[in-house]
C-alpha positions, 0 to 999 in steps of 0.5 A, a space after each residue: 448689046 449691052 447697056 454699056 456697049 451703047 454709051 462706049 458707041 457715042 463718040 459724038 455726043 457732046 453729052 457722052 460722059 458729062 454728068 447732070 451735075 457738071 452741066 449745071 455746074 458749068 451754065 451756072 458758071 457761065 452765066 450765073 444764076 439771074 441769067 440762066 433763069 433768063 434763059 430757062 424760066 423755071 422756078 428752081 433758077 430764079 427763087 433761092 436757086 442751088 445746085 442741089 434743088 435744081 438737081 432734084 428738079 431737074 432728074 424729075 422733069 425730063 423737058 426741064 433737063 432737055 432744055 438744060 441739056 440744049 442749053 449746055 451744048 449751044 454753050 459749047 458750040 459757042 465756046 468752041 469758035 
């Protein structure tokens, strides 16, 4: 099975086809940097935050990226209610 076939077989994955940048922009738009930093206490959200610096950090730290993705999924679930 090729990589492209695996990607296409994820219709129920809420992160399917969504870039990290889109996830981060959506969370910042909804929560703002201050509240986002309260939910996920990492320096790139709390001290001089920017999309660019946050993306760089999140791409290098899978544990932080997972927290952001989980918050995004929670946000989607609340939005759908």
